[in-house]
MARBA-582579 format. One record per residue: chain; x, y, z of N, C-alpha, C, O in turn; residue number from 1; residue in one letter. Coordinates in Angstrom, 1 decimal, always signed. Each point is the difference from the previous one (the first is absolute). Layout:
N
+----+--------+--------+--------+--------+--------+--------+--------+--------+--------+--------+--------+--------+-----+----+
: ch :    nc1 :    nc2 :    nc3 :   cac1 :   cac2 :   cac3 :    cc1 :    cc2 :    cc3 :    oc1 :    oc2 :    oc3 :   i : aa :
+----+--------+--------+--------+--------+--------+--------+--------+--------+--------+--------+--------+--------+-----+----+
:  A :      X :      Y :      Z :      X :      Y :      Z :      X :      Y :      Z :      X :      Y :      Z : NUM :  a :
...
+----+--------+--------+--------+--------+--------+--------+--------+--------+--------+--------+--------+--------+-----+----+
END
This chain:
58
+----+--------+--------+--------+--------+--------+--------+--------+--------+--------+--------+--------+--------+-----+----+
: ch :    nc1 :    nc2 :    nc3 :   cac1 :   cac2 :   cac3 :    cc1 :    cc2 :    cc3 :    oc1 :    oc2 :    oc3 :   i : aa :
+----+--------+--------+--------+--------+--------+--------+--------+--------+--------+--------+--------+--------+-----+----+
:  A :   +0.9 :   -0.9 :   +0.0 :   -1.0 :   +1.0 :   +0.0 :   +1.3 :   +1.3 :   -0.5 :   +1.2 :   +0.1 :   +0.0 :   1 :  x :
:  A :   -2.0 :   +0.5 :   -0.3 :   +0.9 :   +1.5 :   -0.4 :   -0.3 :   +1.0 :   +1.5 :   -1.1 :   +0.1 :   +0.4 :   2 :  x :
:  A :   +2.0 :   +0.4 :   +0.2 :   +0.3 :   +1.3 :   +0.7 :   -1.1 :   +1.0 :   -0.2 :   -0.2 :   +0.2 :   -1.2 :   3 :  x :
:  A :   -0.4 :   +0.5 :   +1.9 :   -0.8 :   +0.9 :   -0.3 :   +0.9 :   +1.9 :   +0.1 :   +0.0 :   +0.7 :   +1.1 :   4 :  x :
:  A :   +0.5 :   -0.2 :   -2.2 :   +0.3 :   +0.7 :   +0.3 :   +0.0 :   +1.1 :   +0.7 :   +1.0 :   +0.6 :   +0.4 :   5 :  x :
:  A :   -2.8 :   +0.1 :   -0.1 :   -0.3 :   +0.3 :   +0.7 :   +0.1 :   -0.1 :   +1.7 :   +0.4 :   +1.0 :   +0.5 :   6 :  x :
:  A :   -0.5 :   -1.8 :   +0.1 :   +0.8 :   +0.0 :   +0.7 :   +1.1 :   +0.1 :   +0.7 :   +0.1 :   +0.4 :   +1.2 :   7 :  x :
:  A :   +0.9 :   -0.8 :   -2.1 :   +0.9 :   +0.8 :   +0.1 :   +0.5 :   +1.4 :   +0.4 :   +0.8 :   +0.4 :   +0.8 :   8 :  x :
:  A :   -1.7 :   +0.3 :   -1.6 :   +0.1 :   +1.6 :   -0.3 :   -0.7 :   +0.2 :   +1.7 :   +0.7 :   +0.8 :   +0.6 :   9 :  x :
:  A :   -1.9 :   -1.3 :   +0.3 :   -0.3 :   +0.5 :   +1.2 :   +1.1 :   -0.3 :   +1.2 :   -0.1 :   +0.2 :   +1.2 :  10 :  x :
:  A :   +0.9 :   -0.5 :   -1.7 :   +0.7 :   +0.0 :   +1.1 :   +0.9 :   +0.8 :   -0.1 :   +0.6 :   +0.1 :   +1.1 :  11 :  x :
:  A :   -0.3 :   +0.5 :   -1.7 :   +1.2 :   +1.2 :   -0.5 :   -0.1 :   +1.8 :   +0.7 :   -1.0 :   +0.7 :   -0.1 :  12 :  x :
:  A :   +2.0 :   -0.3 :   +0.5 :   -0.6 :   +1.0 :   +0.5 :   -0.5 :   +0.9 :   -1.4 :   +0.4 :   -0.3 :   -1.1 :  13 :  x :
:  A :   -1.5 :   +1.8 :   +1.6 :   +0.0 :   +1.0 :   -0.7 :   +1.4 :   +0.7 :   -0.7 :   +1.1 :   +0.3 :   +0.5 :  14 :  x :
:  A :   -1.6 :   +0.0 :   -1.8 :   +0.9 :   +1.1 :   -1.4 :   +1.0 :   +1.3 :   +1.3 :   -0.3 :   +0.5 :   +1.0 :  15 :  x :
:  A :   +1.0 :   -0.5 :   -1.7 :   +0.0 :   +1.7 :   +0.5 :   -0.9 :   +0.6 :   -0.3 :   -0.8 :   -0.3 :   -0.8 :  16 :  x :
:  A :   +0.7 :   +2.0 :   +1.6 :   -0.5 :   +0.7 :   -0.9 :   +0.1 :   +0.8 :   -1.5 :   -0.7 :   +0.4 :   -0.9 :  17 :  x :
:  A :   +2.6 :   -0.4 :   +1.3 :   +0.7 :   +0.6 :   -1.7 :   -0.9 :   -0.8 :   -1.0 :   -0.8 :   +0.7 :   -0.8 :  18 :  x :
:  A :   +0.8 :   -1.9 :   +0.8 :   -0.2 :   -0.9 :   -1.0 :   -2.0 :   +0.1 :   +0.2 :   -0.6 :   -0.2 :   -1.1 :  19 :  x :
:  A :   +0.2 :   +0.3 :   +1.7 :   -1.5 :   +0.2 :   -0.1 :   -0.2 :   +1.0 :   -0.8 :   -0.7 :   +0.0 :   -1.0 :  20 :  x :
:  A :   +1.5 :   +1.2 :   +1.3 :   -0.5 :   +1.2 :   -0.5 :   +0.1 :   +0.0 :   -1.6 :   -0.7 :   +0.4 :   -0.8 :  21 :  x :
:  A :   +2.4 :   -1.4 :   +0.8 :   +0.7 :   +0.0 :   -1.5 :   -1.0 :   -0.9 :   -0.9 :   +0.3 :   +0.1 :   -1.2 :  22 :  x :
:  A :   -1.5 :   -0.9 :   +1.4 :   -0.4 :   -0.9 :   +0.1 :   -1.4 :   +1.0 :   -0.6 :   +0.1 :   +0.5 :   -1.1 :  23 :  x :
:  A :   -1.1 :   -0.3 :   +1.9 :   -1.0 :   +1.5 :   -0.2 :   +0.7 :   +1.3 :   -1.0 :   -0.5 :   +0.6 :   -0.9 :  24 :  x :
:  A :   +1.4 :   -0.5 :   +1.1 :   -0.1 :   +0.9 :   -1.6 :   +0.4 :   -0.6 :   -1.1 :   -0.1 :   +0.4 :   -1.2 :  25 :  x :
:  A :   +0.5 :   -1.4 :   +1.5 :   +0.1 :   -1.3 :   -1.8 :   -0.8 :   +0.0 :   +0.2 :   -0.2 :   +1.2 :   -0.2 :  26 :  x :
:  A :   -1.1 :   -1.7 :   +0.5 :   -1.3 :   -0.4 :   +0.2 :   -1.1 :   +1.4 :   -1.0 :   -0.8 :   -0.3 :   -0.9 :  27 :  x :
:  A :   +0.9 :   +1.5 :   +1.4 :   -0.7 :   +1.2 :   -0.2 :   +0.6 :   +0.2 :   -1.4 :   -0.7 :   +0.2 :   -0.9 :  28 :  x :
:  A :   +2.0 :   -0.3 :   +0.8 :   +1.0 :   +0.6 :   -1.4 :   -1.2 :   -1.2 :   -1.4 :   -0.5 :   +0.4 :   -1.1 :  29 :  x :
:  A :   +0.4 :   -1.6 :   +1.8 :   -0.4 :   -0.9 :   -0.9 :   -1.2 :   +0.1 :   -0.1 :   -0.3 :   -0.1 :   -1.2 :  30 :  x :
:  A :   -0.7 :   +0.4 :   +2.1 :   -1.6 :   +0.5 :   -0.5 :   +0.0 :   +0.6 :   -0.4 :   -0.9 :   -0.3 :   -0.8 :  31 :  x :
:  A :   +1.5 :   +1.7 :   +0.6 :   -0.1 :   +1.5 :   -0.4 :   +0.7 :   -1.1 :   -1.3 :   -0.8 :   -0.9 :   +0.1 :  32 :  x :
:  A :   +1.5 :   +0.6 :   -0.8 :   +0.1 :   +0.2 :   -1.3 :   -0.3 :   -1.0 :   -0.5 :   +0.4 :   -0.3 :   -1.1 :  33 :  x :
:  A :   -1.3 :   -0.2 :   +1.8 :   -1.3 :   -1.4 :   -0.5 :   -0.4 :   +1.2 :   -0.3 :   +0.7 :   +0.7 :   -0.8 :  34 :  x :
:  A :   -2.1 :   -0.2 :   +1.6 :   -0.8 :   +0.7 :   -0.5 :   +0.0 :   +1.3 :   -1.5 :   -0.8 :   +0.7 :   -0.6 :  35 :  x :
:  A :   +2.1 :   -0.9 :   +0.6 :   +0.1 :   +1.4 :   -0.5 :   +0.2 :   -0.6 :   -1.6 :   -0.2 :   +0.6 :   -1.1 :  36 :  x :
:  A :   +0.9 :   -2.4 :   +1.2 :   +0.2 :   -1.0 :   -1.3 :   -1.8 :   +0.2 :   +0.2 :   -0.3 :   +0.8 :   -0.9 :  37 :  x :
:  A :   -0.3 :   -1.0 :   +1.4 :   -1.7 :   -0.3 :   +0.1 :   -0.3 :   +1.1 :   -0.9 :   +0.0 :   +0.0 :   -1.2 :  38 :  x :
:  A :   -0.1 :   +1.0 :   +2.0 :   -0.7 :   +1.6 :   -0.4 :   +0.5 :   -0.3 :   -1.8 :   -0.8 :   -0.2 :   -0.9 :  39 :  x :
:  A :   +2.2 :   +0.3 :   +0.6 :   +0.5 :   +0.3 :   -1.5 :   -0.3 :   -1.0 :   -1.1 :   -0.8 :   +0.2 :   -0.9 :  40 :  x :
:  A :   +1.4 :   -1.2 :   +1.1 :   -0.9 :   -1.7 :   -0.9 :   -0.8 :   -0.5 :   +0.2 :   -0.6 :   -0.3 :   -1.1 :  41 :  x :
:  A :   +0.0 :   -0.2 :   +2.2 :   -1.6 :   -1.2 :   +0.0 :   -1.1 :   +1.9 :   -0.4 :   -0.3 :   +0.5 :   -1.1 :  42 :  x :
:  A :   +0.2 :   -0.1 :   +1.8 :   -1.0 :   +0.9 :   -0.3 :   +0.0 :   +0.9 :   -1.2 :   -0.6 :   +1.1 :   +0.2 :  43 :  x :
:  A :   +1.0 :   -1.2 :   -1.1 :   +0.9 :   +1.4 :   -0.7 :   -1.2 :   -0.4 :   -0.9 :   -0.8 :   +0.8 :   -0.3 :  44 :  x :
:  A :   +0.8 :   -1.9 :   -0.1 :   -1.2 :   -0.5 :   -0.8 :   -1.5 :   +1.2 :   -0.4 :   -0.4 :   +0.8 :   -0.7 :  45 :  x :
:  A :   -0.2 :   -1.9 :   +2.3 :   -0.7 :   +0.9 :   +0.5 :   -0.5 :   +1.6 :   -0.1 :   -0.9 :   +0.6 :   -0.5 :  46 :  x :
:  A :   +2.4 :   -0.2 :   +1.7 :   -0.5 :   +2.0 :   -0.5 :   -0.2 :   +0.1 :   -0.9 :   -1.1 :   +0.3 :   -0.3 :  47 :  x :
:  A :   +2.2 :   -0.8 :   -1.1 :   -0.1 :   +0.3 :   -1.0 :   -1.5 :   +0.2 :   -1.1 :   -0.3 :   +0.8 :   -0.8 :  48 :  x :
:  A :   -0.5 :   -2.2 :   +1.4 :   -1.0 :   -0.7 :   -0.6 :   -1.0 :   +1.0 :   +1.0 :   -0.8 :   +0.7 :   -0.8 :  49 :  x :
:  A :   +0.7 :   -0.5 :   +1.7 :   -0.9 :   +1.5 :   +0.8 :   +0.3 :   +1.0 :   -0.3 :   -0.9 :   +0.8 :   +0.3 :  50 :  x :
:  A :   +2.0 :   -0.3 :   -0.9 :   +0.3 :   +1.2 :   -0.4 :   -1.0 :   +0.5 :   -1.1 :   -0.8 :   +0.9 :   +0.0 :  51 :  x :
:  A :   +1.2 :   -2.0 :   -0.9 :   -0.7 :   +0.1 :   -1.3 :   -1.4 :   -0.1 :   -0.1 :   -0.8 :   +0.4 :   -0.7 :  52 :  x :
:  A :   +0.7 :   -1.1 :   +1.8 :   -2.0 :   +0.2 :   +0.1 :   -0.8 :   +1.2 :   +0.3 :   -1.2 :   +0.3 :   +0.0 :  53 :  x :
:  A :   +2.7 :   +0.6 :   +0.6 :   -1.3 :   +0.8 :   +1.0 :   +0.5 :   +1.5 :   -1.0 :   -0.6 :   +1.1 :   +0.1 :  54 :  x :
:  A :   +2.0 :   -1.4 :   -1.4 :   -0.5 :   +0.8 :   -0.7 :   -0.7 :   +0.5 :   -1.1 :   -0.1 :   +1.1 :   -0.5 :  55 :  x :
:  A :   -0.4 :   -2.8 :   +0.2 :   -0.7 :   -0.6 :   -1.4 :   -2.0 :   +0.9 :   +1.1 :   -1.0 :   +0.4 :   -0.6 :  56 :  x :
:  A :   +1.1 :   -0.3 :   +1.3 :   -1.2 :   +0.3 :   +0.9 :   -0.7 :   +1.6 :   -0.3 :   -1.1 :   +0.5 :   -0.2 :  57 :  x :
:  A :   +2.5 :   +0.0 :   +0.3 :   -0.1 :   +1.7 :   -0.1 :   -0.4 :   +0.1 :   -0.9 :   -0.3 :   +1.2 :   -0.5 :  58 :  x :
+----+--------+--------+--------+--------+--------+--------+--------+--------+--------+--------+--------+--------+-----+----+
END
C-alpha cells in the first residue's frame, strides 16, 4: 500500500512568513495576468460583437 503524502505534510511546521508573503504576491500577479488575458482574448470576440450590435441599432 502507498503512503499518503498529505499525512506527511501534517507533521511539518508552518512555513516562514517571508515565504508566505512571496507566495501570495506571486498568486496575486498570476491572477492579474489571467484576468487581463481573459479580458483581451477570451472575451474579445463578444465585446466586438456587442459593440457592432449597438452601432447597428442607432
